DSSP file (Angstrom, degrees, kcal/mol; ACC not computed):
  #  RESIDUE AA STRUCTURE BP1 BP2  ACC     N-H-->O    O-->H-N    N-H-->O    O-->H-N    TCO  KAPPA ALPHA  PHI   PSI    X-CA   Y-CA   Z-CA
    1    1 A I     >        0   0    0      0, 0.0     4,-2.5     0, 0.0     5,-0.2   0.000 360.0 360.0 360.0 -39.9  106.2   83.9  104.4
    2    2 A G  H  >  +     0   0    0      2,-0.2     4,-1.8     1,-0.2     5,-0.1   0.815 360.0  50.1 -64.7 -32.1  109.6   85.7  103.8
    3    3 A V  H  > S+     0   0    0      2,-0.2     4,-2.8     3,-0.2     5,-0.2   0.941 112.6  47.3 -67.3 -49.2  109.8   84.7  100.2
    4    4 A I  H  > S+     0   0    0      1,-0.2     4,-2.3     2,-0.2    -2,-0.2   0.906 113.1  49.8 -58.5 -44.3  106.1   86.0   99.6
    5    5 A T  H  X S+     0   0    0     -4,-2.5     4,-2.3     2,-0.2    -1,-0.2   0.901 110.6  49.2 -58.7 -43.6  107.0   89.2  101.4
    6    6 A T  H  X S+     0   0    0     -4,-1.8     4,-2.7     1,-0.2     3,-0.3   0.983 112.7  47.0 -64.4 -57.3  110.2   89.6   99.3
    7    7 A L  H  X S+     0   0    0     -4,-2.8     4,-2.4     1,-0.3    -1,-0.2   0.857 111.6  52.0 -51.5 -39.5  108.3   89.0   96.0
    8    8 A D  H  X S+     0   0    0     -4,-2.3     4,-2.6    -5,-0.2    -1,-0.3   0.903 109.8  48.0 -64.1 -41.3  105.6   91.4   97.1
    9    9 A T  H  X S+     0   0    0     -4,-2.3     4,-2.4    -3,-0.3    -2,-0.2   0.890 110.9  51.6 -68.8 -39.2  108.1   94.1   97.9
   10   10 A I  H  X S+     0   0    0     -4,-2.7     4,-2.0    -5,-0.2    -2,-0.2   0.950 112.2  46.2 -62.4 -47.8  109.8   93.6   94.6
   11   11 A L  H  X S+     0   0    0     -4,-2.4     4,-2.1     2,-0.2    -2,-0.2   0.909 112.1  50.3 -59.7 -44.2  106.6   94.0   92.8
   12   12 A V  H  X S+     0   0    0     -4,-2.6     4,-2.3     1,-0.2    -1,-0.2   0.916 111.4  48.3 -60.2 -43.3  105.5   97.0   94.7
   13   13 A Y  H  X S+     0   0    0     -4,-2.4     4,-2.4     2,-0.2    -1,-0.2   0.830 105.3  58.1 -69.3 -32.9  108.8   98.7   94.1
   14   14 A N  H  X S+     0   0    0     -4,-2.0     4,-2.2     2,-0.2    -1,-0.2   0.926 107.7  47.8 -55.5 -48.8  108.6   97.9   90.4
   15   15 A Y  H  X S+     0   0    0     -4,-2.1     4,-1.1     1,-0.2    -2,-0.2   0.887 112.0  49.7 -57.0 -42.6  105.3   99.7   90.4
   16   16 A L  H  X S+     0   0    0     -4,-2.3     4,-1.4     2,-0.2    -2,-0.2   0.866 106.8  54.3 -68.7 -37.7  106.9  102.6   92.3
   17   17 A M  H >< S+     0   0    0     -4,-2.4     3,-0.6     1,-0.2    -1,-0.2   0.945 106.7  52.0 -67.6 -42.8  109.9  102.8   89.9
   18   18 A K  H >< S+     0   0    0     -4,-2.2     3,-0.6     1,-0.3    -1,-0.2   0.861 111.5  48.1 -64.0 -29.4  107.5  103.1   86.9
   19   19 A K  H 3< S+     0   0    0     -4,-1.1     3,-0.4     1,-0.2    -1,-0.3   0.767 109.6  53.6 -71.4 -27.8  105.8  106.0   88.7
   20   20 A R  T <X S+     0   0    0     -4,-1.4     4,-2.1    -3,-0.6    -1,-0.2   0.074  70.1 113.0-101.7  20.2  109.1  107.7   89.5
   21   21 A Q  H <> S+     0   0    0     -3,-0.6     4,-2.4     1,-0.2    -1,-0.2   0.914  77.1  52.5 -54.8 -43.7  110.4  107.8   85.9
   22   22 A K  H  > S+     0   0    0     -3,-0.4     4,-2.8     1,-0.2    -1,-0.2   0.938 108.4  50.5 -63.2 -43.1  110.2  111.6   85.9
   23   23 A Q  H  > S+     0   0    0      1,-0.2     4,-2.3     2,-0.2    -1,-0.2   0.892 109.6  49.5 -65.4 -36.1  112.2  111.8   89.0
   24   24 A M  H  X S+     0   0    0     -4,-2.1     4,-2.2     2,-0.2    -1,-0.2   0.886 108.1  54.6 -60.8 -41.7  114.8  109.6   87.7
   25   25 A A  H  X S+     0   0    0     -4,-2.4     4,-3.1     2,-0.2    -2,-0.2   0.944 107.5  49.9 -57.1 -49.5  114.9  111.7   84.5
   26   26 A V  H  X S+     0   0    0     -4,-2.8     4,-2.5     1,-0.2     6,-0.2   0.918 107.8  54.9 -63.0 -41.9  115.6  114.9   86.7
   27   27 A F  H  <>S+     0   0    0     -4,-2.3     5,-2.7    -5,-0.2    -1,-0.2   0.946 112.0  43.3 -42.2 -54.1  118.4  113.0   88.5
   28   28 A G  H ><5S+     0   0    0     -4,-2.2     3,-1.5     1,-0.2    -2,-0.2   0.902 113.4  50.7 -68.4 -44.0  120.0  112.3   85.2
   29   29 A I  H 3<5S+     0   0    0     -4,-3.1    -1,-0.2     1,-0.3    -2,-0.2   0.916 106.5  55.2 -61.6 -41.6  119.4  115.8   83.8
   30   30 A T  T 3<5S-     0   0    0     -4,-2.5    -1,-0.3    -5,-0.2    -2,-0.2   0.372 129.6 -93.1 -81.9   3.1  121.0  117.4   87.0
   31   31 A G  T < 5S+     0   0    0     -3,-1.5     2,-0.3     1,-0.3    -3,-0.2   0.514  72.8 149.0 105.7   2.7  124.1  115.4   86.5
   32   32 A A      < -     0   0    0     -5,-2.7    -1,-0.3    -6,-0.2    -2,-0.0  -0.579  42.9-130.2 -75.8 131.4  123.6  112.1   88.6
   33   33 A S     >  -     0   0    0     -2,-0.3     4,-1.7     1,-0.1     5,-0.1  -0.193  23.0-108.1 -71.5 169.1  125.3  109.1   87.2
   34   34 A R  H  > S+     0   0    0      2,-0.2     4,-2.6     1,-0.2     5,-0.2   0.869 122.9  54.3 -66.3 -35.2  123.4  105.9   86.7
   35   35 A L  H  > S+     0   0    0      1,-0.2     4,-2.8     2,-0.2     5,-0.2   0.912 107.3  51.7 -67.0 -39.3  125.4  104.4   89.6
   36   36 A Q  H  > S+     0   0    0      2,-0.2     4,-2.6     1,-0.2    -1,-0.2   0.900 110.2  48.8 -65.4 -35.3  124.2  107.4   91.8
   37   37 A Q  H  X S+     0   0    0     -4,-1.7     4,-2.2     2,-0.2    -2,-0.2   0.939 113.2  46.7 -69.9 -41.7  120.6  106.8   90.9
   38   38 A I  H  X S+     0   0    0     -4,-2.6     4,-2.9     2,-0.2    -2,-0.2   0.933 112.8  48.2 -62.2 -45.8  120.9  103.2   91.6
   39   39 A L  H  X S+     0   0    0     -4,-2.8     4,-2.6     1,-0.2     5,-0.2   0.903 111.5  52.9 -64.0 -42.8  122.6  103.8   95.0
   40   40 A T  H  X S+     0   0    0     -4,-2.6     4,-1.8    -5,-0.2    -1,-0.2   0.950 113.0  41.3 -54.0 -50.5  120.0  106.4   95.9
   41   41 A C  H  X S+     0   0    0     -4,-2.2     4,-2.4     1,-0.2    -2,-0.2   0.897 115.7  49.3 -67.9 -40.3  117.1  104.1   95.2
   42   42 A E  H  X S+     0   0    0     -4,-2.9     4,-1.8    -5,-0.2    -1,-0.2   0.844 110.0  52.2 -68.0 -33.5  118.8  101.1   96.9
   43   43 A T  H  X S+     0   0    0     -4,-2.6     4,-1.9     2,-0.2    -1,-0.2   0.844 109.8  49.8 -63.3 -41.1  119.7  103.2  100.0
   44   44 A E  H  X S+     0   0    0     -4,-1.8     4,-2.4    -5,-0.2     5,-0.2   0.890 113.3  46.1 -64.8 -43.6  115.9  104.3  100.2
   45   45 A I  H  X S+     0   0    0     -4,-2.4     4,-2.5     1,-0.2    -2,-0.2   0.867 111.8  51.7 -74.5 -29.1  114.9  100.6  100.0
   46   46 A L  H  X S+     0   0    0     -4,-1.8     4,-2.2     2,-0.2    -2,-0.2   0.891 110.4  46.9 -69.6 -41.4  117.5   99.5  102.5
   47   47 A L  H  X S+     0   0    0     -4,-1.9     4,-2.4     2,-0.2     5,-0.2   0.957 115.0  46.4 -66.5 -48.5  116.4  102.1  105.1
   48   48 A I  H  X S+     0   0    0     -4,-2.4     4,-2.6     1,-0.2     5,-0.3   0.962 114.0  48.7 -56.0 -52.2  112.6  101.2  104.6
   49   49 A T  H  X S+     0   0    0     -4,-2.5     4,-3.0    -5,-0.2     5,-0.3   0.924 112.5  47.4 -55.5 -44.7  113.4   97.5  104.8
   50   50 A L  H  X S+     0   0    0     -4,-2.2     4,-2.4     2,-0.2    -1,-0.2   0.910 114.2  45.6 -63.2 -43.5  115.5   97.8  108.0
   51   51 A V  H  X S+     0   0    0     -4,-2.4     4,-2.2    -5,-0.2    -1,-0.2   0.961 117.9  42.5 -72.7 -46.8  113.1   99.9  109.9
   52   52 A T  H  X S+     0   0    0     -4,-2.6     4,-2.0    -5,-0.2    -2,-0.2   0.883 117.3  47.2 -71.9 -38.6  110.0   97.8  108.9
   53   53 A T  H  X S+     0   0    0     -4,-3.0     4,-2.6    -5,-0.3    -1,-0.2   0.955 115.7  43.1 -67.3 -48.1  111.8   94.4  109.5
   54   54 A I  H  X S+     0   0    0     -4,-2.4     4,-2.0    -5,-0.3    -2,-0.2   0.830 114.3  51.5 -67.0 -29.7  113.2   95.4  112.9
   55   55 A G  H  X S+     0   0    0     -4,-2.2     4,-2.1    -5,-0.2    -1,-0.2   0.878 111.3  47.4 -71.9 -37.0  109.9   97.0  113.9
   56   56 A G  H  X S+     0   0    0     -4,-2.0     4,-2.3     2,-0.2    -2,-0.2   0.893 110.9  51.7 -69.3 -42.1  108.1   93.7  112.9
   57   57 A F  H  X S+     0   0    0     -4,-2.6     4,-2.8     1,-0.2    -2,-0.2   0.916 110.8  50.3 -62.7 -39.6  110.7   91.6  114.9
   58   58 A A  H  X S+     0   0    0     -4,-2.0     4,-3.0     1,-0.2     5,-0.3   0.930 110.2  47.7 -66.0 -44.4  110.0   93.9  117.9
   59   59 A V  H  X>S+     0   0    0     -4,-2.1     4,-2.0     1,-0.2     5,-1.2   0.891 113.0  48.4 -59.4 -42.1  106.4   93.5  117.7
   60   60 A F  I  <>S+     0   0    0     -4,-2.3     5,-3.4     3,-0.2     6,-0.3   0.933 115.6  44.7 -62.4 -49.2  106.7   89.7  117.4
   61   61 A K  I  <5S+     0   0    0     -4,-2.8     5,-0.4     1,-0.2    -2,-0.2   0.918 121.6  36.4 -64.5 -42.9  109.2   89.6  120.4
   62   62 A L  I  <5S+     0   0    0     -4,-3.0    -1,-0.2    -5,-0.2    -2,-0.2   0.767 134.8  12.0 -88.4 -21.4  107.2   91.9  122.7
   63   63 A V  I  X5S+     0   0    0     -4,-2.0     4,-1.4    -5,-0.3    -3,-0.2   0.765 126.8  38.4-121.5 -64.1  103.6   91.0  121.9
   64   64 A I  I  ><S+     0   0    0     -5,-1.2     4,-2.6     1,-0.2     5,-0.2   0.928 110.6  56.3 -67.5 -48.4  103.1   87.8  119.8
   65   65 A E  H  ><S+     0   0    0     -5,-3.4     4,-2.6     1,-0.2     5,-0.3   0.929 105.3  53.4 -51.2 -52.7  105.9   85.5  121.4
   66   66 A D  H  > S+     0   0    0     -5,-0.4     4,-2.5    -6,-0.3     5,-0.2   0.939 110.7  47.2 -47.5 -51.9  104.4   86.0  124.9
   67   67 A V  H  X S+     0   0    0     -4,-1.4     4,-2.7     1,-0.2    -1,-0.2   0.956 114.4  46.3 -57.9 -53.0  101.0   84.8  123.6
   68   68 A L  H  X S+     0   0    0     -4,-2.6     4,-1.9     1,-0.2     6,-0.2   0.829 109.6  52.3 -65.6 -32.0  102.4   81.9  121.8
   69   69 A L  H  X>S+     0   0    0     -4,-2.6     5,-1.6    -5,-0.2     4,-0.7   0.878 114.9  43.8 -69.1 -38.1  104.5   80.8  124.7
   70   70 A N  H  <5S+     0   0    0     -4,-2.5    -2,-0.2    -5,-0.3    -1,-0.2   0.889 113.6  50.1 -67.6 -43.0  101.4   80.9  127.0
   71   71 A V  H  <5S+     0   0    0     -4,-2.7    -2,-0.2    -5,-0.2    -3,-0.2   0.944 121.4  31.9 -64.6 -48.5   99.1   79.2  124.6
   72   72 A Y  H  <5S-     0   0    0     -4,-1.9    -1,-0.2    -5,-0.2    -2,-0.2   0.426 103.8-123.8 -94.9   0.2  101.4   76.3  123.8
   73   73 A E  T  <5 +     0   0    0     -4,-0.7     2,-0.4     1,-0.2    -3,-0.2   0.914  47.8 166.1  64.6  47.7  103.0   76.1  127.1
   74   74 A I      < -     0   0    0     -5,-1.6    -1,-0.2    -6,-0.2     4,-0.1  -0.810  27.4-154.9 -96.0 137.3  106.6   76.5  125.9
   75   75 A G  S    S+     0   0    0     -2,-0.4    -1,-0.1     2,-0.1    -6,-0.0   0.510  71.3  48.9 -93.7  -0.5  109.2   77.3  128.6
   76   76 A M  S    S-     0   0    0     -7,-0.0    -2,-0.0     1,-0.0     0, 0.0  -0.947  94.7 -83.3-136.2 163.0  111.7   78.9  126.5
   77   77 A P        -     0   0    0      0, 0.0     3,-0.1     0, 0.0    -2,-0.1  -0.194  31.1-134.0 -61.2 151.8  111.8   81.8  123.8
   78   78 A I  S    S+     0   0    0      1,-0.2     2,-0.3    -4,-0.1   -17,-0.0   0.936  84.9  19.3 -71.3 -49.1  111.0   80.8  120.3
   79   79 A F        -     0   0    0      4,-0.0     2,-0.2     3,-0.0    -1,-0.2  -0.927  67.6-146.0-124.8 149.3  113.9   82.7  118.7
   80   80 A N    >>  -     0   0    0     -2,-0.3     4,-2.1    -3,-0.1     3,-0.8  -0.682  38.9 -97.6-105.9 167.4  117.2   84.1  119.9
   81   81 A S  H 3> S+     0   0    0      1,-0.3     4,-1.6    -2,-0.2     5,-0.1   0.761 122.3  59.0 -52.4 -33.1  119.0   87.1  118.7
   82   82 A R  H 3> S+     0   0    0      2,-0.2     4,-2.1     1,-0.2    -1,-0.3   0.923 106.4  49.2 -59.2 -47.6  121.2   85.0  116.4
   83   83 A V  H <> S+     0   0    0     -3,-0.8     4,-2.9     1,-0.2     5,-0.2   0.919 110.6  49.3 -60.5 -48.2  118.1   83.8  114.6
   84   84 A Y  H  X S+     0   0    0     -4,-2.1     4,-2.2     1,-0.2    -1,-0.2   0.840 109.2  53.0 -57.6 -37.2  116.7   87.3  114.2
   85   85 A A  H  X S+     0   0    0     -4,-1.6     4,-2.4    -5,-0.2    -1,-0.2   0.892 111.3  45.7 -70.0 -44.1  120.1   88.5  112.8
   86   86 A I  H  X S+     0   0    0     -4,-2.1     4,-3.2     2,-0.2     5,-0.3   0.968 112.7  49.9 -69.4 -49.8  120.1   85.8  110.1
   87   87 A M  H  X S+     0   0    0     -4,-2.9     4,-2.2     1,-0.2     5,-0.3   0.890 111.6  49.1 -53.1 -41.7  116.5   86.4  109.2
   88   88 A L  H  X S+     0   0    0     -4,-2.2     4,-2.7    -5,-0.2     5,-0.3   0.958 113.6  46.6 -62.5 -47.4  117.2   90.1  108.9
   89   89 A G  H  X S+     0   0    0     -4,-2.4     4,-2.4     1,-0.2    -2,-0.2   0.934 115.1  44.6 -61.9 -47.3  120.3   89.5  106.7
   90   90 A V  H  X S+     0   0    0     -4,-3.2     4,-2.7     2,-0.2    -1,-0.2   0.924 116.7  45.4 -63.7 -43.1  118.7   87.0  104.4
   91   91 A Y  H  X S+     0   0    0     -4,-2.2     4,-1.7    -5,-0.3    -2,-0.2   0.903 116.5  45.0 -67.3 -43.9  115.5   89.0  104.0
   92   92 A T  H  X S+     0   0    0     -4,-2.7     4,-2.5    -5,-0.3    -2,-0.2   0.901 112.9  52.4 -63.6 -43.8  117.4   92.3  103.4
   93   93 A G  H  X S+     0   0    0     -4,-2.4     4,-2.9    -5,-0.3    -2,-0.2   0.952 110.5  45.8 -54.6 -55.1  119.7   90.6  101.1
   94   94 A C  H  X S+     0   0    0     -4,-2.7     4,-1.8     1,-0.2    -1,-0.2   0.814 114.2  49.3 -62.9 -32.9  116.9   89.1   98.9
   95   95 A I  H  X S+     0   0    0     -4,-1.7     4,-2.9     2,-0.2     5,-0.3   0.902 111.7  48.3 -70.8 -46.7  115.1   92.4   98.8
   96   96 A L  H  X S+     0   0    0     -4,-2.5     4,-1.5     1,-0.2    -2,-0.2   0.892 113.5  46.7 -58.9 -43.3  118.2   94.3   97.8
   97   97 A L  H  X S+     0   0    0     -4,-2.9     4,-1.4    -5,-0.2    -1,-0.2   0.886 116.7  42.9 -74.0 -35.1  119.1   91.9   95.1
   98   98 A G  H  X S+     0   0    0     -4,-1.8     4,-1.3    -5,-0.2    -2,-0.2   0.892 117.9  44.3 -74.6 -39.1  115.4   91.8   93.6
   99   99 A T  H  X S+     0   0    0     -4,-2.9     4,-2.5     1,-0.2    -1,-0.2   0.803 107.0  63.7 -75.7 -25.1  114.8   95.5   93.8
  100  100 A G  H  X S+     0   0    0     -4,-1.5     4,-2.7    -5,-0.3     5,-0.3   0.926 102.0  48.2 -63.1 -44.4  118.3   96.0   92.4
  101  101 A V  H  X S+     0   0    0     -4,-1.4     4,-2.5     2,-0.2    -1,-0.2   0.926 111.9  49.1 -59.1 -43.6  117.4   94.4   89.3
  102  102 A V  H  X S+     0   0    0     -4,-1.3     4,-1.9     2,-0.2    -2,-0.2   0.933 113.5  47.9 -62.2 -44.7  114.2   96.5   89.0
  103  103 A V  H  X S+     0   0    0     -4,-2.5     4,-1.9     1,-0.2    -2,-0.2   0.878 111.6  48.8 -62.8 -44.2  116.2   99.7   89.7
  104  104 A I  H  X S+     0   0    0     -4,-2.7     4,-0.6     2,-0.2    -1,-0.2   0.902 112.2  48.4 -65.1 -42.7  118.9   98.8   87.2
  105  105 A V  H  < S+     0   0    0     -4,-2.5    -2,-0.2    -5,-0.3     3,-0.2   0.849 114.4  45.4 -68.3 -32.0  116.4   98.0   84.5
  106  106 A N  H >< S+     0   0    0     -4,-1.9     3,-0.5    -5,-0.2    -1,-0.2   0.759 114.0  47.6 -84.7 -21.8  114.4  101.3   85.1
  107  107 A T  H 3< S+     0   0    0     -4,-1.9    -1,-0.2     1,-0.2    -2,-0.2   0.487  95.2  76.7 -94.6   4.8  117.4  103.5   85.3
  108  108 A G  T 3< S+     0   0    0     -4,-0.6    -1,-0.2    -3,-0.2    -2,-0.1   0.525  76.8 100.7 -82.4  -7.3  118.9  102.0   82.0
  109  109 A K  S <  S-     0   0    0     -3,-0.5     2,-0.1     1,-0.1    -3,-0.0  -0.378  84.0 -95.2 -80.6 162.8  116.4  104.0   79.8
  110  110 A K     >  -     0   0    0      1,-0.1     4,-2.1    -2,-0.0     5,-0.2  -0.427  31.0-116.9 -69.1 148.0  117.2  107.1   78.0
  111  111 A L  H  > S+     0   0    0      1,-0.2     4,-2.1     2,-0.2     5,-0.2   0.900 113.9  50.7 -57.8 -42.3  116.6  110.3   79.6
  112  112 A L  H  > S+     0   0    0      1,-0.2     4,-1.1     2,-0.2    -1,-0.2   0.918 111.0  49.0 -59.4 -46.1  114.1  111.4   77.0
  113  113 A D  H  > S+     0   0    0      1,-0.2     4,-0.7     2,-0.2    -1,-0.2   0.861 112.3  49.2 -63.1 -35.8  112.2  108.2   77.3
  114  114 A M  H  < S+     0   0    0     -4,-2.1     3,-0.5     1,-0.2    -2,-0.2   0.838 107.2  54.0 -67.7 -38.6  112.1  108.5   81.1
  115  115 A R  H  < S+     0   0    0     -4,-2.1    -1,-0.2    -5,-0.2    -2,-0.2   0.735 102.9  58.4 -76.4 -25.2  110.9  112.0   80.9
  116  116 A R  H  <        0   0    0     -4,-1.1    -1,-0.2     1,-0.2    -2,-0.2   0.767 360.0 360.0 -75.5 -25.5  107.9  111.0   78.7
  117  117 A C     <        0   0    0     -4,-0.7    -1,-0.2    -3,-0.5    -2,-0.1   0.457 360.0 360.0 -63.7 360.0  106.4  108.5   81.1
Protein backbone atom coordinates (compact mmCIF):
# COMPACT_ATOMS: atom_id res chain seq x y z
CA UNK A 1 0.00 0.00 0.00
CA UNK A 2 2.87 2.34 0.82
CA UNK A 3 4.53 1.85 -2.57
CA UNK A 4 1.28 2.49 -4.43
CA UNK A 5 0.60 5.58 -2.34
CA UNK A 6 4.13 6.85 -2.94
CA UNK A 7 3.84 6.38 -6.70
CA UNK A 8 0.43 8.04 -6.68
CA UNK A 9 1.82 11.03 -4.77
CA UNK A 10 4.71 11.35 -7.22
CA UNK A 11 2.35 11.27 -10.21
CA UNK A 12 0.03 13.83 -8.65
CA UNK A 13 2.94 16.12 -7.84
CA UNK A 14 4.27 15.74 -11.38
CA UNK A 15 0.89 17.00 -12.63
CA UNK A 16 0.94 19.87 -10.13
CA UNK A 17 4.47 20.89 -11.13
CA UNK A 18 3.39 21.13 -14.75
CA UNK A 19 0.55 23.42 -13.64
CA UNK A 20 2.97 25.52 -11.54
CA UNK A 21 5.43 26.32 -14.32
CA UNK A 22 4.51 30.01 -14.27
CA UNK A 23 5.05 30.17 -10.53
CA UNK A 24 8.49 28.59 -10.94
CA UNK A 25 9.26 31.14 -13.66
CA UNK A 26 8.29 33.97 -11.31
CA UNK A 27 10.58 32.49 -8.65
CA UNK A 28 13.42 32.51 -11.16
CA UNK A 29 12.68 36.02 -12.41
CA UNK A 30 12.63 37.39 -8.85
CA UNK A 31 16.08 35.98 -8.23
CA UNK A 32 15.47 32.60 -6.63
CA UNK A 33 18.16 30.13 -7.52
CA UNK A 34 17.33 26.66 -8.77
CA UNK A 35 18.31 25.24 -5.38
CA UNK A 36 15.92 27.64 -3.63
CA UNK A 37 13.12 26.59 -5.98
CA UNK A 38 13.81 22.92 -5.29
CA UNK A 39 14.00 23.47 -1.52
CA UNK A 40 10.74 25.45 -1.55
CA UNK A 41 8.90 22.67 -3.38
CA UNK A 42 10.45 19.88 -1.31
CA UNK A 43 9.63 21.68 1.96
CA UNK A 44 6.03 22.00 0.82
CA UNK A 45 5.93 18.30 -0.03
CA UNK A 46 7.55 17.37 3.29
CA UNK A 47 5.02 19.34 5.32
CA UNK A 48 2.05 17.90 3.44
CA UNK A 49 3.45 14.37 3.72
CA UNK A 50 4.14 14.62 7.44
CA UNK A 51 0.74 16.08 8.30
CA UNK A 52 -1.22 13.56 6.23
CA UNK A 53 0.85 10.55 7.30
CA UNK A 54 0.74 11.39 11.00
CA UNK A 55 -2.98 12.08 10.66
CA UNK A 56 -3.46 8.70 9.00
CA UNK A 57 -1.49 6.96 11.74
CA UNK A 58 -3.59 8.71 14.39
CA UNK A 59 -6.86 7.65 12.74
CA UNK A 60 -5.60 4.08 12.45
CA UNK A 61 -4.42 3.99 16.07
CA UNK A 62 -7.52 5.62 17.55
CA UNK A 63 -10.29 4.14 15.39
CA UNK A 64 -9.32 1.24 13.17
CA UNK A 65 -6.94 -0.61 15.48
CA UNK A 66 -9.58 -0.98 18.21
CA UNK A 67 -12.02 -2.46 15.70
CA UNK A 68 -9.40 -4.91 14.42
CA UNK A 69 -8.41 -5.93 17.95
CA UNK A 70 -12.04 -6.65 18.84
CA UNK A 71 -12.92 -8.46 15.59
CA UNK A 72 -9.86 -10.72 15.58
CA UNK A 73 -9.62 -11.00 19.36
CA UNK A 74 -5.99 -9.94 19.50
CA UNK A 75 -4.82 -9.10 23.01
CA UNK A 76 -2.05 -6.67 22.11
CA UNK A 77 -1.64 -3.59 19.90
CA UNK A 78 -0.85 -4.24 16.25
CA UNK A 79 1.96 -1.66 15.90
CA UNK A 80 4.18 0.06 18.43
CA UNK A 81 5.66 3.56 18.19
CA UNK A 82 8.93 2.24 16.73
CA UNK A 83 7.08 0.66 13.79
CA UNK A 84 5.17 3.90 13.18
CA UNK A 85 8.44 5.87 13.20
CA UNK A 86 10.07 3.47 10.72
CA UNK A 87 7.04 3.57 8.40
CA UNK A 88 7.00 7.38 8.57
CA UNK A 89 10.70 7.57 7.75
CA UNK A 90 10.58 5.13 4.85
CA UNK A 91 7.41 6.61 3.36
CA UNK A 92 8.61 10.21 3.70
CA UNK A 93 12.02 9.34 2.29
CA UNK A 94 10.51 7.61 -0.74
CA UNK A 95 8.17 10.51 -1.43
CA UNK A 96 10.97 13.08 -1.11
CA UNK A 97 13.24 11.09 -3.45
CA UNK A 98 10.54 10.57 -6.06
CA UNK A 99 9.17 14.09 -5.98
CA UNK A 100 12.71 15.45 -5.84
CA UNK A 101 13.36 13.99 -9.27
CA UNK A 102 10.12 15.56 -10.55
CA UNK A 103 11.02 18.95 -9.08
CA UNK A 104 14.59 18.87 -10.41
CA UNK A 105 13.40 18.01 -13.91
CA UNK A 106 10.73 20.73 -13.88
CA UNK A 107 12.98 23.45 -12.46
CA UNK A 108 15.72 22.69 -14.97
CA UNK A 109 13.85 24.36 -17.80
CA UNK A 110 14.74 27.82 -19.03
CA UNK A 111 12.71 30.71 -17.64
CA UNK A 112 11.25 31.62 -20.99
CA UNK A 113 10.06 28.08 -21.61
CA UNK A 114 8.52 27.89 -18.12
CA UNK A 115 6.67 31.17 -18.64
CA UNK A 116 5.08 29.95 -21.88
CA UNK A 117 3.35 26.95 -20.28
